[in-house]
C-alpha positions as CSV (number, residue, x, y, z in Angstrom):
1,M,-10.8,-8.5,4.6
2,K,-11.3,-4.7,4.4
3,A,-9.7,-2.2,6.7
4,C,-12.2,0.6,7.6
5,N,-11.9,3.9,9.4
6,L,-12.8,4.5,13.0
7,I,-14.3,7.9,13.9
8,D,-16.0,8.7,17.2
9,G,-16.3,5.1,18.3
10,H,-17.7,3.7,15.0
11,W,-15.9,1.6,12.4
12,G,-17.3,2.5,9.0
13,Q,-16.8,3.0,5.3
14,S,-17.4,6.8,5.0
15,S,-15.5,7.1,1.7
16,P,-16.3,5.1,-1.5
17,A,-12.6,5.2,-2.5
18,G,-10.4,2.2,-1.7
19,G,-7.3,0.3,-2.4
20,V,-5.7,-3.1,-1.9
21,C,-3.0,-4.5,0.4
22,I,-0.4,-6.5,-1.4
23,D,1.5,-9.6,-0.2
24,P,5.2,-8.7,-0.9
25,A,6.1,-12.4,-1.3
26,T,3.6,-13.0,-4.1
27,G,2.7,-9.6,-5.5
28,E,-1.0,-10.6,-5.1
29,P,-3.7,-8.6,-3.3
30,V,-4.7,-10.1,0.1
31,A,-7.0,-7.4,1.6
32,E,-8.6,-4.1,0.9
33,F,-8.7,-0.7,2.7
34,V,-11.0,2.3,2.7
35,D,-9.2,5.4,1.5
36,A,-10.2,8.2,3.8
37,S,-10.9,11.7,2.6
38,E,-9.8,15.1,4.1
39,S,-13.4,15.4,5.4
40,D,-12.9,12.1,7.3
41,G,-9.7,13.5,8.7
42,R,-11.4,16.7,10.0
43,Q,-14.2,14.6,11.6
44,A,-11.7,12.5,13.4
45,V,-10.0,15.5,14.8
46,Q,-13.3,17.0,16.0
47,A,-14.2,13.7,17.7
48,A,-10.8,13.6,19.4
49,R,-11.1,17.2,20.5
50,A,-14.6,16.6,21.9
51,A,-13.5,13.5,23.8
52,F,-10.5,15.3,25.3
53,E,-12.6,18.3,26.5
54,R,-15.7,16.5,27.6
55,S,-15.3,12.9,28.4
56,G,-13.2,13.2,31.6
57,W,-10.5,10.9,30.0
58,A,-7.8,13.4,30.7
59,H,-8.5,13.4,34.4
60,K,-8.9,9.7,35.1
61,P,-5.5,8.0,35.3
62,R,-6.9,4.8,36.9
63,L,-9.4,4.5,34.0
64,R,-6.6,5.0,31.5
65,A,-4.5,2.3,33.3
66,E,-7.4,-0.2,33.2
67,V,-8.1,0.5,29.5
68,L,-4.4,0.0,28.6
69,L,-4.2,-3.3,30.6
70,A,-7.4,-4.6,28.9
71,F,-6.0,-3.5,25.5
72,A,-2.8,-5.5,26.3
73,S,-4.7,-8.6,27.2
74,N,-6.9,-8.5,24.1
75,L,-3.9,-7.9,21.9
76,E,-2.0,-10.8,23.5
77,Q,-5.0,-13.2,22.9
78,R,-5.1,-12.2,19.2
79,T,-1.3,-12.5,18.7
80,P,-1.4,-15.4,16.1
81,E,-4.0,-13.7,13.9
82,I,-2.3,-10.3,14.0
83,A,1.2,-11.7,13.5
84,A,0.0,-13.6,10.4
85,W,-1.3,-10.4,8.9
86,I,2.0,-8.6,9.6
87,V,3.7,-11.4,7.7
88,R,1.2,-11.2,4.9
89,T,1.3,-7.5,4.4
90,S,4.8,-6.4,5.3
91,G,6.8,-9.6,4.4
92,K,8.3,-9.9,7.9
93,L,9.5,-13.3,9.0
94,A,6.9,-15.1,11.2
95,P,9.1,-15.2,14.4
96,G,9.8,-11.5,14.1
97,A,6.1,-10.7,13.6
98,A,5.2,-12.7,16.8
99,H,7.9,-10.8,18.7
100,E,6.5,-7.5,17.4
101,V,3.1,-8.2,18.9
102,A,4.7,-9.4,22.1
103,A,6.7,-6.2,22.4
104,S,3.5,-4.2,21.8
105,V,1.8,-6.0,24.7
106,S,4.8,-5.3,26.9
107,E,4.7,-1.6,25.9
108,L,1.0,-1.2,26.8
109,R,1.5,-2.8,30.2
110,Y,4.5,-0.6,30.9
111,Y,2.5,2.6,30.2
112,A,-0.5,1.3,32.1
113,G,1.8,1.5,35.2
114,L,3.0,5.0,34.3
115,A,-0.5,6.3,33.8
116,R,-0.9,6.1,37.6
117,N,2.4,7.7,38.4
118,L,2.3,11.1,36.7
119,W,3.6,13.1,39.7
120,G,4.0,16.8,40.0
121,R,5.7,18.7,42.9
122,V,5.1,21.4,45.4
123,A,7.6,23.9,46.7
124,E,7.2,26.3,49.7
125,L,8.7,29.5,48.3
126,D,8.2,31.6,51.4
127,Q,6.1,31.5,54.5
128,D,2.6,30.5,53.4
129,C,3.5,30.9,49.7
130,Y,3.6,27.8,47.5
131,S,4.2,26.8,43.9
132,M,2.6,23.7,42.6
133,I,3.8,22.1,39.3
134,V,1.2,19.7,37.8
135,R,1.6,17.6,34.7
136,E,-1.3,17.7,32.2
137,P,-2.0,16.0,28.9
138,I,-1.3,18.2,25.9
139,G,-4.5,17.5,24.0
140,V,-5.1,15.8,20.6
141,V,-2.2,13.9,19.2
142,A,-1.9,12.9,15.5
143,I,0.1,9.6,15.1
144,M,1.4,8.7,11.7
145,V,2.5,5.1,11.4
146,P,4.8,3.5,8.8
147,W,4.5,-0.1,7.4
148,N,7.7,-1.6,8.5
149,A,6.6,-2.5,12.1
150,P,2.9,-1.6,12.1
151,A,2.0,-2.9,15.5
152,T,5.1,-1.8,17.5
153,L,5.4,1.6,15.9
154,L,1.7,2.3,16.5
155,I,1.8,1.2,20.2
156,R,5.0,2.9,21.1
157,S,3.3,6.2,20.4
158,L,-0.3,5.3,21.3
159,G,0.7,3.8,24.7
160,P,2.2,7.0,26.1
161,V,-0.4,9.2,24.4
162,L,-3.2,7.4,26.2
163,A,-1.3,7.1,29.5
164,A,-0.8,10.8,29.5
165,G,-4.5,11.4,29.1
166,C,-4.5,12.6,25.5
167,T,-6.8,11.6,22.7
168,A,-5.5,10.4,19.3
169,V,-6.1,10.5,15.6
170,I,-4.1,7.9,13.7
171,K,-3.1,7.6,10.1
172,S,-1.9,4.1,9.2
173,A,0.2,3.0,6.3
174,H,-2.1,1.7,3.6
175,Q,0.2,-1.3,3.0
176,T,-0.4,-2.6,6.5
177,S,-3.8,-1.0,7.2
178,V,-5.3,-4.4,8.1
179,V,-2.8,-4.8,10.9
180,N,-3.7,-1.4,12.2
181,Q,-7.4,-2.3,12.3
182,L,-6.9,-5.6,14.0
183,V,-4.7,-4.0,16.7
184,L,-7.1,-1.2,17.4
185,E,-10.1,-3.6,17.5
186,C,-8.4,-4.9,20.6
187,L,-8.8,-1.4,22.1
188,T,-12.3,-0.6,20.8
189,N,-13.5,-3.8,22.4
190,V,-12.7,-2.4,25.8
191,N,-16.0,-1.1,27.1
192,Q,-14.5,1.5,29.4
193,L,-13.0,3.4,26.4
194,P,-15.0,6.6,25.8
195,P,-16.0,7.2,22.1
196,G,-13.6,9.5,20.2
197,V,-10.6,9.0,22.4
198,V,-9.0,7.0,19.6
199,N,-9.8,7.5,15.9
200,T,-8.0,6.0,12.9
201,L,-7.9,6.4,9.2
202,T,-6.1,4.9,6.2
203,E,-4.9,7.2,3.4
204,S,-2.8,6.3,0.3
205,S,-1.8,9.9,-0.3
206,A,-0.7,12.6,2.1
207,A,-3.6,15.1,2.1
208,I,-4.9,14.2,5.6
209,G,-1.4,14.3,7.1
210,R,-0.9,17.8,5.6
211,A,-4.3,19.0,7.0
212,W,-3.4,17.7,10.5
213,C,-0.1,19.6,10.4
214,A,-2.0,22.8,9.9
215,D,-5.0,22.1,12.1
216,P,-5.0,24.2,15.3
217,D,-7.1,21.4,17.0
218,V,-4.1,19.0,16.7
219,D,-1.7,19.8,19.5
220,S,1.1,17.3,18.9
221,I,2.3,15.0,16.1
222,S,4.1,11.7,16.5
223,F,5.7,10.6,13.2
224,T,8.0,7.8,12.3
225,G,9.4,7.8,8.8
226,S,12.0,9.4,6.5
227,S,14.0,12.5,7.4
228,A,12.7,14.3,4.3
229,T,9.1,13.9,5.4
230,G,10.0,14.8,8.9
231,K,11.4,18.1,7.7
232,R,8.2,18.8,5.7
233,I,6.2,18.1,8.8
234,A,8.3,20.5,10.8
235,E,7.8,23.2,8.2
236,A,4.1,22.6,7.9
237,T,3.5,22.8,11.7
238,A,5.5,26.0,12.2
239,G,2.4,28.1,11.9
240,T,0.7,26.4,14.9
241,L,3.9,25.6,16.9
242,K,2.8,22.0,17.5
243,R,4.8,19.7,19.7
244,L,6.7,17.2,17.5
245,S,8.0,13.7,18.2
246,L,9.9,12.7,15.2
247,E,11.8,9.4,14.7
248,L,13.4,9.7,11.3
249,G,16.0,8.0,9.1
250,G,19.1,6.3,10.2
251,K,22.4,5.0,8.9
252,A,23.5,2.8,11.8
253,P,27.2,1.9,11.9
254,A,28.5,-1.2,13.6
255,I,32.1,-0.7,14.7
256,V,34.2,-3.9,14.7
257,L,37.4,-3.5,16.8
258,E,40.5,-5.7,16.3
259,D,39.8,-7.7,19.5
260,C,36.3,-8.6,18.4
261,D,35.4,-12.3,18.3
262,L,34.1,-12.6,14.8
263,D,32.6,-16.0,15.2
264,L,30.3,-14.6,17.8
265,A,29.8,-11.2,16.3
266,I,29.2,-11.9,12.6
267,P,25.8,-13.8,13.0
268,Q,24.5,-10.9,15.2
269,I,25.8,-8.2,12.8
270,A,24.1,-10.0,9.9
271,S,20.9,-10.3,11.9
272,G,21.1,-6.6,12.8
273,A,21.6,-5.6,9.1
274,M,19.0,-7.9,7.6
275,A,16.1,-7.1,10.0
276,L,13.1,-6.9,7.6
277,S,15.6,-7.1,4.7
278,G,17.3,-3.9,6.0
279,Q,14.1,-1.9,5.9
280,M,14.4,-0.6,9.5
281,C,15.8,2.8,10.5
282,T,17.9,1.2,13.2
283,A,19.2,-1.7,11.0
284,I,23.0,-1.9,10.6
285,A,23.7,-0.1,7.3
286,R,27.5,0.3,7.7
287,V,30.0,-2.1,9.1
288,L,33.2,-0.3,10.1
289,I,36.0,-2.8,10.5
290,H,39.6,-2.4,11.9
291,Q,42.1,-2.9,9.1
292,S,43.7,-5.9,10.9
293,K,40.3,-7.8,10.7
294,F,38.9,-6.2,7.6
295,E,39.4,-8.9,4.9
296,Q,38.6,-11.7,7.4
297,A,35.4,-10.0,8.6
298,C,34.2,-9.2,5.1
299,S,34.8,-12.8,4.1
300,Q,32.9,-14.2,7.0
301,L,30.1,-11.7,6.7
302,S,29.7,-12.3,3.0
303,K,29.6,-16.1,3.5
304,Y,27.0,-15.7,6.2
305,L,24.8,-13.3,4.3
306,G,25.2,-15.4,1.1
307,N,24.0,-18.5,2.9
308,L,20.8,-17.0,4.2
309,R,17.7,-18.9,3.1
310,I,15.4,-16.4,1.2
311,G,11.7,-17.0,1.1
312,P,8.2,-15.9,2.2
313,G,7.9,-14.7,5.8
314,G,5.3,-17.4,6.5
315,D,7.8,-20.2,5.7
316,R,9.5,-21.2,9.0
317,A,12.7,-22.1,7.0
318,S,13.1,-18.6,5.6
319,Q,15.8,-16.4,7.1
320,L,15.3,-13.4,4.9
321,G,12.0,-12.2,3.5
322,P,11.0,-9.8,0.7
323,L,11.1,-6.1,0.5
324,I,7.8,-4.2,0.9
325,D,7.1,-4.2,-2.9
326,V,8.6,-4.7,-6.3
327,A,9.2,-1.0,-6.8
328,N,11.5,-0.8,-3.8
329,R,13.2,-4.1,-4.8
330,D,14.0,-2.5,-8.2
331,R,15.2,0.7,-6.5
332,V,17.7,-1.2,-4.4
333,L,18.7,-3.4,-7.4
334,S,19.6,-0.3,-9.3
335,L,21.9,0.8,-6.5
336,I,23.6,-2.6,-6.6
337,E,24.0,-2.3,-10.4
338,M,25.7,1.1,-10.0
339,G,27.8,-0.1,-7.1
340,E,30.7,-1.4,-9.2
341,R,31.5,2.2,-10.0
342,A,31.5,3.3,-6.4
343,G,33.4,0.6,-4.6
344,R,34.3,-3.1,-4.4
345,F,31.7,-5.9,-3.9
346,H,32.5,-8.6,-1.4
347,L,29.1,-10.0,-2.1
348,R,26.8,-9.0,-4.9
349,G,23.1,-9.8,-4.6
350,G,20.3,-9.9,-7.1
351,V,16.8,-11.2,-7.7
352,P,16.6,-14.9,-6.7
353,A,15.6,-17.0,-9.7
354,H,13.9,-19.7,-7.7
355,L,11.2,-17.4,-6.1
356,P,8.0,-16.0,-7.5
357,E,8.6,-13.4,-10.2
358,K,6.1,-11.0,-8.7
359,G,7.7,-11.3,-5.2
360,A,9.8,-8.5,-4.0
361,F,12.8,-10.7,-3.1
362,L,16.4,-9.5,-3.2
363,S,19.5,-11.3,-1.9
364,P,22.0,-9.5,0.3
365,S,25.0,-7.4,-0.9
366,L,28.2,-6.2,0.9
367,L,29.8,-3.3,-0.8
368,E,33.2,-1.8,0.3
369,I,33.3,2.0,0.1
370,A,36.3,4.1,0.9
371,S,35.0,7.7,0.9
372,T,32.5,8.9,3.5
373,S,31.2,11.4,1.0
374,S,29.8,8.6,-1.2
375,P,26.0,8.5,-1.5
376,Y,26.3,4.8,-0.4
377,V,27.6,6.0,2.9
378,Q,25.5,9.2,3.2
379,D,22.1,8.1,2.1
380,E,19.6,5.8,3.8
381,L,19.4,2.8,1.3
382,F,16.7,0.9,3.1
383,G,17.3,-2.6,1.8
384,P,19.6,-5.6,2.0
385,L,22.7,-3.6,0.8
386,V,25.4,-3.2,3.6
387,I,28.4,-0.9,3.3
388,A,31.8,-2.1,4.6
389,E,34.4,0.5,5.6
390,V,37.9,0.1,6.9
391,F,39.5,2.2,9.8
392,H,42.9,2.2,11.5
393,S,42.2,3.8,14.9
394,D,39.4,4.4,17.4
395,D,39.5,8.1,16.5
396,E,39.0,7.3,12.8
397,A,36.2,4.9,13.6
398,I,34.4,7.5,15.6
399,E,35.0,10.2,12.9
400,R,33.7,8.0,10.2
401,S,30.7,6.9,12.2
402,N,29.7,10.5,12.9
403,A,30.3,11.6,9.2
404,T,26.7,11.3,8.2
405,R,23.8,13.6,9.0
406,Y,22.0,10.8,10.8
407,G,22.3,9.7,14.4
408,L,19.7,7.2,15.4
409,A,21.5,4.0,16.3
410,A,25.0,2.4,16.4
411,S,26.8,-0.6,17.9
412,V,30.3,-1.3,19.1
413,W,31.8,-4.8,18.9
414,T,34.8,-5.6,21.2
415,A,36.0,-7.6,24.2
416,N,37.1,-4.4,26.0
417,Q,34.1,-2.9,27.8
418,R,36.0,0.2,28.9
419,R,37.0,0.9,25.4
420,A,33.5,0.3,24.1
421,H,32.0,2.7,26.6
422,H,34.6,5.4,25.7
423,I,33.6,5.0,22.0
424,A,29.9,4.9,22.7
425,R,30.0,8.3,24.6
426,R,31.7,9.9,21.6
427,L,29.2,8.6,19.0
428,K,26.5,11.1,17.9
429,S,23.7,8.6,18.2
430,G,20.6,8.3,20.3
431,T,21.2,4.6,21.0
432,V,24.5,2.7,21.2
433,W,24.5,-1.1,21.8
434,I,27.7,-2.9,22.9
435,N,28.1,-6.4,21.4
436,A,24.5,-6.4,20.4
437,H,22.2,-4.6,18.0
438,N,18.4,-3.7,17.7
439,K,17.7,-4.5,21.4
440,L,14.7,-2.4,22.1
441,F,12.7,-2.3,25.3
442,A,9.6,-0.5,26.7
443,E,11.6,0.8,29.6
444,A,14.5,2.3,27.6
445,E,14.1,5.6,25.6
446,T,15.1,5.7,21.9
447,G,15.3,8.6,19.5
448,G,17.7,10.4,17.2
449,Y,20.4,13.0,17.1
450,R,20.6,15.5,14.2
451,E,18.5,14.5,11.2
452,S,17.3,11.3,12.8
453,G,14.7,13.4,14.6
454,Y,13.9,14.7,18.1
455,G,11.9,13.7,21.0
456,R,12.0,10.3,22.7
457,L,9.8,7.2,22.6
458,H,9.7,4.4,25.1
459,G,10.6,4.9,28.8
460,V,9.5,7.6,31.1
461,E,10.6,10.3,28.7
462,G,8.2,8.9,26.1
463,L,5.5,10.8,27.9
464,N,7.2,14.2,27.6
465,D,6.0,15.1,24.1
466,F,2.4,14.5,25.1
467,M,2.3,16.4,28.4
468,E,2.5,20.0,29.6
469,S,3.9,21.3,32.9
470,K,1.7,23.9,34.6
471,H,2.7,26.2,37.5
472,I,0.0,27.0,40.0
473,Y,0.8,29.6,42.7
474,F,-1.2,29.9,45.9
475,E,-1.0,31.3,49.4
476,A,-2.2,29.4,52.4
C-alpha cells in the first residue's frame, strides 16, 4: 500500500520522492508513502484558504455536523482494517489499537453535536443600544500529527477544527502515514464535504512544517510532539502571531501514598507506565512512593513489569510491544546502560533474546533515583524505563512532582479521597487522575502546564483555539 497526498479533494502522487513505513516488530517495510514537497504544502494551504473563503463551509453548522457524523460512521465500519495498520506501523498492541479507533469515533460524534451549539450572546447596553458577541472560525488550521497515536491525535484536533468551521492542512508522521490516509478516506468518502476543506501531506523532513509556520494564510497550528519542537514552532510563528495549540512533552508522576492498596494499584501503574512501551507523553514516567511502602512497592512493580509478555502487537498474547524503531530502542538501551552510575536498578531491562533481531523490542526497567536534578528525572525518556523516587510527606511528594519543567499529567494513589483532592489541586499538571491513569475522554479537556504546552484539546474548550469572538454593536 502507498500513502498519497490529498490536495483540493484529490488523492494523488504529486511528488516522485517517497519512502517506506517499517513494522517495528520485524524491522521490515510494510508500506510506502509519497514524500510531499514544499510546493505541495503551499498548494494545500491555497486549497484550504479557497475552501474557507468561498465554499460556505464556515457558515453551515448543520452541514458540518452531518459530515462529522458520516465520518464517524465510516471510521467505525473500517475499525478492523485501520486498527491492524496502527499495529503494523506503530507497534501498538491490538486491543489498544482498536480502542484508539473507537475513541476517535466517539470524538467525532461529540464534536458533531458541538458544531450545532456554537452560541454567542447579546447584551442591551442602554436603551436601544446592543452589543452582540458572535463566535467565528479562525480560518485555516495546520495540524501536525505524531506517530504514537495516529488516529486519536489526528481526530482530537481535526474534530474541533471542522466543528468550528475551519479548514485544515495536515502533516502526518511518515511512520504511520498509511493510517492517516485510511482515516481520512473515511472523510473524503462523505459526498457533502466540499473539496479543499481537508488536505493532507506526508513529509519525512520538516520543510513543510516550517513553511506553514511562516505562511500568513495559516491562521492556527495544532501540534502534538516534543517540547523542543513546540518551542521552535512558537518562535517560527511569532512573525505572524498565529494561534497555537501545543500539547508537548510530559514526565508524569504517580504518587503512591502509604494507605494505597498495592495489589490493586500496581497493575494499573504498570499499565499506565507501559502504554505503547512508555512512548506516550501522558505515560507514567516517575513513581513517587511513600518511604513506608517503598521497598514493597518497588518489589511488586518490578515483578509485575518483569513478567510482562513481550511480543508483536498483533499477537493477542503480547502485553508489551516494540518501540517505534531500532534507533529509539538503542537510545533507551544506552540510558539503561548508564543508569548504574545514576541510581539503583530494581529491574534492569534489555533486548529480549527470543524476539527478532531487527525488531525494536526492549524489556522494562525500574531505576531508583534520589536527586530530582538527575537527567533521568528531568528529561522525557520516552521508553519502558520508569524512575522510582521515595518521599516522606505529602509536601515532599508535591514538591518532587512539581520539580520538572513539565506539567501534562499525574496521578495520585490512595484510599483517602479528601487527601487525594488536596494533593491534586497543588500539582502543576493539566490532568490529575485519582486511583487511575491515562483515562481520556472526548468530553474532558486535556493539556499542559509550563513546558508541556498551552491550549486545550477535547471538551468544549477544545474549540477555543480554532475560533474568534467578534463584537458587533448596533442600535435598534
